[in-house]
C-alpha positions as CSV (number, residue, x, y, z in Angstrom):
1,M,158.8,210.9,42.6
2,N,158.3,209.2,45.9
3,M,161.3,207.4,47.3
4,E,160.7,203.6,47.5
5,F,162.5,201.9,50.3
6,A,163.6,198.3,50.4
7,T,161.0,196.1,52.1
8,R,163.5,195.1,54.8
9,M,163.5,198.6,56.2
10,S,159.9,198.2,57.4
11,T,161.1,195.4,59.8
12,L,163.8,197.5,61.5
13,G,162.9,198.9,64.9
14,T,164.5,201.7,66.9
15,E,165.7,202.7,70.3
16,T,163.1,204.8,71.9
17,A,165.5,206.5,74.3
18,F,166.9,208.5,71.5
19,E,163.4,209.4,70.2
20,V,162.4,210.7,73.7
21,L,165.7,212.5,74.0
22,A,165.0,214.3,70.8
23,R,161.5,215.3,71.9
24,A,163.0,216.5,75.2
25,R,165.6,218.6,73.4
26,R,162.8,220.2,71.3
27,L,161.0,221.2,74.5
28,E,164.3,222.6,75.9
29,A,164.7,224.7,72.7
30,Q,161.3,226.2,73.5
31,G,162.5,227.3,76.9
32,R,161.2,224.3,79.0
33,H,163.4,222.7,81.7
34,V,163.6,219.0,81.4
35,V,165.0,216.4,83.9
36,H,166.6,213.7,81.9
37,L,166.1,210.2,83.2
38,E,165.6,208.6,79.8
39,I,169.0,208.1,78.3
40,G,171.3,205.2,79.4
41,E,174.5,207.2,79.4
42,P,176.8,207.7,82.4
43,D,177.0,211.4,83.3
44,F,180.7,211.2,84.3
45,D,183.7,212.3,82.3
46,T,185.9,209.7,80.7
47,P,188.8,209.2,83.1
48,A,191.8,211.5,82.5
49,H,194.4,208.8,81.9
50,I,192.2,207.4,79.1
51,R,191.7,210.8,77.4
52,E,195.5,211.4,77.7
53,A,196.3,208.1,76.1
54,A,194.0,209.0,73.2
55,V,195.7,212.4,72.8
56,R,199.1,210.8,72.7
57,A,197.9,208.3,70.2
58,L,196.8,211.1,67.9
59,H,200.2,212.8,68.2
60,D,201.9,209.5,67.6
61,G,200.1,209.0,64.3
62,Y,197.2,206.6,65.2
63,T,195.0,208.3,62.6
64,H,194.9,205.7,59.9
65,Y,193.3,202.3,59.1
66,T,193.9,199.4,61.4
67,P,193.4,195.7,60.8
68,A,189.7,195.0,60.6
69,A,189.5,193.0,63.8
70,G,191.6,195.6,65.7
71,I,195.1,196.5,66.7
72,M,196.8,193.4,68.1
73,E,197.9,195.2,71.3
74,A,194.4,196.3,71.9
75,R,193.0,192.9,71.2
76,Q,195.5,191.4,73.6
77,A,194.5,193.9,76.3
78,V,190.8,192.9,75.8
79,A,191.8,189.2,76.0
80,E,193.7,189.7,79.3
81,Y,190.8,191.7,80.8
82,V,188.2,189.2,79.9
83,A,190.3,186.3,81.0
84,R,190.9,188.1,84.4
85,T,187.2,189.1,84.9
86,R,185.5,185.9,83.7
87,G,188.1,183.3,84.8
88,I,188.5,181.8,81.3
89,R,191.4,181.4,78.8
90,V,191.3,184.0,76.1
91,D,193.8,185.1,73.6
92,A,193.9,188.0,71.0
93,G,192.6,185.7,68.3
94,N,189.3,185.4,70.1
95,V,188.7,189.2,70.1
96,V,187.2,191.6,67.6
97,I,187.1,195.3,68.3
98,V,184.3,197.2,66.7
99,P,182.9,200.8,66.5
100,G,180.2,200.4,69.1
101,S,179.1,197.1,70.7
102,K,175.9,196.9,68.7
103,N,178.0,195.7,65.8
104,V,178.9,192.6,67.8
105,L,175.2,191.7,68.0
106,L,174.5,192.5,64.4
107,F,177.6,190.6,63.1
108,A,176.9,187.6,65.3
109,M,173.3,187.3,64.0
110,L,174.4,187.9,60.4
111,S,177.1,185.2,60.8
112,L,175.1,182.5,62.6
113,V,171.3,183.0,62.1
114,N,169.6,182.1,58.8
115,P,166.1,183.4,57.9
116,G,163.6,181.3,59.8
117,D,166.0,180.2,62.5
118,E,164.7,181.0,66.0
119,V,166.2,183.5,68.4
120,I,165.2,183.5,72.1
121,Y,165.6,186.9,73.8
122,P,164.4,188.6,77.0
123,D,161.1,190.6,77.1
124,P,161.3,193.2,78.4
125,G,164.8,193.6,77.0
126,Y,167.1,195.9,75.1
127,P,165.0,196.6,72.0
128,I,167.9,196.1,69.5
129,Y,167.8,192.3,70.2
130,E,164.3,192.1,68.7
131,S,164.9,194.7,66.0
132,L,168.0,193.0,64.5
133,A,166.6,189.5,64.8
134,R,163.5,190.6,62.9
135,F,165.6,192.5,60.4
136,I,167.6,189.4,59.4
137,G,164.4,187.3,59.1
138,A,164.7,185.2,62.2
139,T,161.7,183.8,64.0
140,L,161.3,185.7,67.3
141,R,160.9,183.8,70.5
142,P,160.7,186.3,73.4
143,I,160.9,184.9,77.0
144,R,158.9,186.9,79.5
145,L,160.7,188.4,82.5
146,R,158.3,188.6,85.4
147,E,158.5,190.9,88.4
148,E,157.5,188.1,90.8
149,N,160.6,186.2,89.5
150,D,162.9,189.2,90.0
151,F,162.9,189.7,86.2
152,R,164.9,186.5,85.7
153,F,164.3,183.7,83.2
154,D,161.6,181.2,84.0
155,L,163.7,178.1,83.5
156,D,160.8,175.8,82.6
157,E,159.5,178.3,80.1
158,F,163.0,178.7,78.6
159,R,163.4,174.9,78.2
160,S,160.0,174.8,76.5
161,L,161.2,177.4,73.9
162,L,164.4,175.5,73.0
163,N,164.0,173.3,69.9
164,P,166.1,172.1,66.9
165,R,165.4,175.4,65.2
166,T,166.8,177.5,68.0
167,R,170.0,179.2,66.7
168,M,170.7,181.9,69.3
169,V,169.8,182.6,72.9
170,V,170.4,186.2,74.1
171,L,171.3,186.8,77.7
172,N,171.7,190.2,79.4
173,S,172.9,190.3,83.0
174,P,173.0,192.8,84.6
175,H,169.9,193.6,82.6
176,N,168.5,196.6,80.8
177,P,165.8,197.8,81.6
178,C,165.0,195.9,84.7
179,G,168.4,196.1,86.6
180,S,168.0,192.4,87.4
181,M,170.8,189.8,87.4
182,L,170.7,186.1,86.6
183,E,171.9,183.9,89.5
184,R,174.8,181.5,89.0
185,A,172.3,178.6,89.3
186,D,170.1,180.2,86.5
187,I,173.1,180.5,84.2
188,E,174.2,176.9,84.9
189,A,170.7,175.6,84.2
190,I,170.5,177.7,80.9
191,A,173.9,176.2,79.9
192,A,172.7,172.7,80.7
193,A,169.7,173.2,78.5
194,V,171.7,174.7,75.6
195,L,174.6,172.3,75.4
196,P,172.7,169.4,73.8
197,T,171.3,171.8,71.1
198,R,172.8,173.6,68.1
199,A,172.2,177.0,69.7
200,H,174.8,179.6,70.5
201,V,174.5,182.0,73.4
202,F,174.9,185.7,72.9
203,S,175.9,187.1,76.3
204,D,175.5,190.9,76.6
205,E,177.7,191.7,79.5
206,I,178.0,195.5,78.9
207,Y,177.0,196.2,82.5
208,S,179.2,193.5,84.1
209,R,181.2,196.1,86.1
210,I,178.1,198.0,87.4
211,V,177.0,195.6,90.1
212,Y,175.7,196.3,93.6
213,E,174.7,192.9,95.0
214,G,176.3,189.6,94.3
215,E,178.9,188.8,91.6
216,P,178.3,188.7,87.9
217,Y,178.8,185.3,86.3
218,S,179.4,184.8,82.6
219,I,177.9,181.7,80.9
220,A,181.2,181.4,79.1
221,S,182.7,180.4,82.4
222,V,180.5,177.2,82.5
223,P,182.5,174.1,81.4
224,G,181.7,173.4,77.7
225,M,180.1,176.8,77.0
226,Q,183.0,179.1,76.0
227,D,183.0,177.8,72.4
228,R,179.2,178.3,72.3
229,T,179.2,181.8,73.7
230,I,179.7,185.2,72.1
231,I,180.5,187.8,74.9
232,L,179.6,191.4,74.1
233,D,181.3,194.1,76.2
234,G,182.8,197.5,75.7
235,L,183.9,200.8,77.2
236,S,180.8,202.9,77.0
237,K,179.1,202.2,80.3
238,T,182.1,201.1,82.5
239,Y,184.4,204.0,81.5
240,A,181.8,206.7,80.5
241,M,182.9,206.5,76.9
242,T,179.6,206.4,74.9
243,G,180.9,208.9,72.4
244,W,184.1,207.0,71.7
245,R,182.2,204.2,69.9
246,I,184.4,201.3,71.0
247,G,183.1,197.8,71.8
248,F,184.4,194.3,71.6
249,G,183.3,190.8,71.3
250,V,185.0,187.6,72.5
251,M,184.3,184.3,70.7
252,R,185.7,181.4,68.8
253,A,188.5,182.4,66.4
254,E,186.6,181.3,63.3
255,L,183.7,183.6,64.2
256,V,186.2,186.5,64.7
257,E,187.2,185.9,61.0
258,K,183.6,186.3,59.9
259,M,183.2,189.4,61.9
260,A,186.4,190.9,60.5
261,Q,185.0,190.2,57.0
262,L,181.8,192.1,58.0
263,M,183.9,194.9,59.3
264,I,185.7,195.2,56.0
265,N,182.3,195.4,54.3
266,S,180.9,198.0,56.6
267,S,183.1,200.2,58.9
268,S,186.6,199.0,57.9
269,C,187.9,199.3,61.5
270,A,187.3,201.0,64.8
271,A,189.0,204.4,65.2
272,A,192.7,203.8,65.8
273,F,193.1,206.3,68.7
274,S,190.0,204.8,70.4
275,Q,191.7,201.4,70.3
276,I,194.8,202.8,72.0
277,A,192.5,204.3,74.6
278,T,191.1,200.8,75.1
279,I,194.4,199.6,76.3
280,A,194.7,202.5,78.8
281,A,191.1,201.8,80.0
282,L,191.5,198.1,80.6
283,S,195.1,198.0,81.8
284,G,195.2,201.2,83.8
285,P,193.9,202.3,87.2
286,Q,190.3,201.3,87.9
287,D,189.6,203.7,90.8
288,S,187.3,205.9,88.6
289,V,185.1,202.9,87.9
290,D,184.8,202.1,91.6
291,A,183.9,205.7,92.3
292,M,181.3,205.8,89.6
293,V,179.7,202.6,90.8
294,A,179.7,203.9,94.4
295,E,177.8,207.0,93.2
296,F,175.3,204.9,91.2
297,R,174.7,202.8,94.3
298,A,173.8,206.0,96.2
299,R,171.5,207.2,93.4
300,R,169.9,203.8,93.3
301,E,168.9,204.2,96.9
302,V,167.5,207.6,96.3
303,I,165.4,206.8,93.2
304,V,163.9,203.5,94.5
305,G,163.1,205.2,97.8
306,E,161.4,208.1,96.2
307,L,159.5,206.0,93.7
308,N,158.1,203.7,96.4
309,R,156.8,206.8,98.3
310,I,154.4,207.5,95.4
311,E,150.9,205.9,95.8
312,G,150.3,203.4,93.0
313,V,154.0,202.8,92.3
314,R,156.2,199.9,93.4
315,C,159.8,199.5,92.4
316,R,162.2,196.6,93.1
317,M,165.8,197.4,94.0
318,P,168.0,196.9,90.9
319,R,171.1,194.7,91.4
320,G,173.1,196.1,88.6
321,A,173.2,198.6,85.7
322,F,171.7,202.0,86.4
323,Y,168.0,201.6,85.7
324,A,164.9,201.5,87.9
325,F,161.9,199.7,86.5
326,P,158.8,200.7,88.5
327,N,155.4,199.0,88.2
328,V,152.9,201.8,87.5
329,S,150.0,199.6,86.4
330,A,147.9,200.7,89.3
331,I,148.1,204.2,87.8
332,D,147.8,203.2,84.1
333,A,148.7,200.0,82.3
334,D,149.3,202.3,79.2
335,A,152.7,203.5,80.5
336,K,153.5,205.0,77.2
337,R,150.7,207.5,77.6
338,L,151.8,208.1,81.2
339,A,155.5,208.7,80.1
340,T,154.2,211.2,77.4
341,H,152.2,213.0,80.1
342,L,155.2,213.2,82.4
343,L,157.4,214.8,79.7
344,D,154.8,217.2,78.3
345,E,153.3,218.3,81.6
346,A,156.0,217.8,84.1
347,G,159.2,218.1,82.1
348,L,160.4,214.6,83.2
349,A,161.8,212.4,80.5
350,C,161.6,208.7,81.0
351,L,160.6,205.6,78.9
352,S,157.6,203.4,78.8
353,G,158.3,199.8,79.6
354,T,156.8,198.8,76.2
355,A,159.8,200.5,74.6
356,F,161.5,197.2,75.7
357,G,158.8,194.8,74.6
358,E,155.2,193.9,75.2
359,A,156.0,192.4,78.6
360,G,157.0,195.9,79.8
361,R,153.4,197.0,79.7
362,G,152.5,198.8,83.0
363,Y,156.1,199.8,83.7
364,L,158.3,202.8,83.3
365,R,162.1,202.9,83.0
366,F,164.2,205.5,84.7
367,S,167.9,205.9,84.1
368,Y,169.6,207.1,87.3
369,A,172.6,208.3,85.3
370,N,172.0,211.8,86.7
371,S,172.7,213.6,89.9
372,Q,170.9,212.8,93.1
373,D,169.5,216.4,93.1
374,N,168.1,215.9,89.6
375,I,166.7,212.5,90.5
376,R,164.9,214.0,93.5
377,E,163.6,216.8,91.4
378,G,162.4,214.5,88.6
379,I,160.5,212.2,91.0
380,R,159.0,215.3,92.8
381,R,157.7,216.4,89.4
382,M,156.2,213.0,88.9
383,R,154.5,213.0,92.3
384,E,153.0,216.5,91.6
385,A,151.9,215.6,88.1
386,L,150.1,212.4,88.9
387,P,147.0,213.8,90.7
388,K,146.2,215.7,87.4
389,Y,146.7,212.6,85.3
390,R,143.6,210.8,83.9
391,P,144.1,207.4,82.3
392,A,142.3,206.8,79.0
393,V,138.8,205.5,79.4
394,R,138.5,202.0,78.1
395,A,135.7,201.2,75.6
C-alpha cells in the first residue's frame, strides 16, 4: 500500500544548503575533493569555557527536564544580554529558550498568524520564512531586495504591501543570503509604518554580532516597538554552536506563555546542559567572538576580491553575516544550473540565489565560513570551470 501523506506536507519547503551538502558528501564518498562554500556554519570550535561549563553541568546532574520556557538562570542571562546589546528593558519573563532558533519563528507564526493572514518577508531571504508561512496557510507577501538598493527594503514598496490583513513582518539584519544590513533610518521608517497597523515584527537577529561596517540596530529599540517585536537570536552563529541546538526569543510575556505551551506539545524543553552553556556563553569572555569576526572580515576581503576578478561576476561587499552574494547573470541567469555545474565539474559547493526566493535569480551564494586557503581554491576552481560552461539555449 502506498503511504498517503497529509496535504499540508506538500506545502512545506526545505533548506537547500543541506541538500547541496548531502550531494557534496556523496561525491566525497566517491573519492572527489569538494570545497564547501555552501553551508552557513562557522568552522570554529565552540569556545573552551562554554564546553567546560556544559561538561560541569552534566556532572552536576543537568540531564533532566527543565521548565518549558527554560531554566530561570539561563533566561535571566539572555535577558541581561539582550538588554545590554539592544538598549531595551528585558526580564526573564520575556525570554523563551528553545532547541534551535527556527522554533521561535515557527511558534511565533503558530501563535499569531491565522490562515489567510498576510506575512511580509524578504526575497531573497532565509527560505524557512516562506516555507513556514506557507505551511500554516498564510498569504505570502514577499518584498524584493534589489542589488541597486544594497539589498535593503524599498520603503515605498513596503508601505504599499502593508494593509489590514498584514499580521507579521519579517526582518533579517544582518541578512542571509545577501550580507546586507538595514540602516537605522530604514528601521525607523519600517517601525513608523507598522505602528498604526495590527502587524507584529519578527526580527531575526541571529547575525547581530557578526558585523563589519556600522552598528546593528534592533527595531525593538524604536519607541513603541518592543511590545510589537519578537526578537530571534541564539548561540549557533556567534559562538560556533550549531550542533548544540540552542536558540532564544525575546517578546511580550503573554506570547512567551504561548510558546511554552507549544514547547510542551513538541520538544518539552531545550537540553538542560546546553542551557547552562548559554549562561557561560552570554556572561563569559567574548574575546573568541571578536577573533572569529576578525577572521571573517579577512575572509570577506578575500572572497569578494577573488569573485570580482572573474569576468561576468560582480559582488558587493557584505556588511554582516558570512555570505557573499555575487551577481552572475552575465554568465547565466539560471544560477541553479550554474551551481550544479560548479559542484559536478569543479568540486565547488555553493547555492543558487533562487534557493532563497525568486528574486535571487541570477545570483549565487557563497558562505565564507571556511579557511582563506579553501576560499581561494574554491574561487580558482570556479574561474577555471567557467570557460567550459555553456548556458542552456533558450527556446
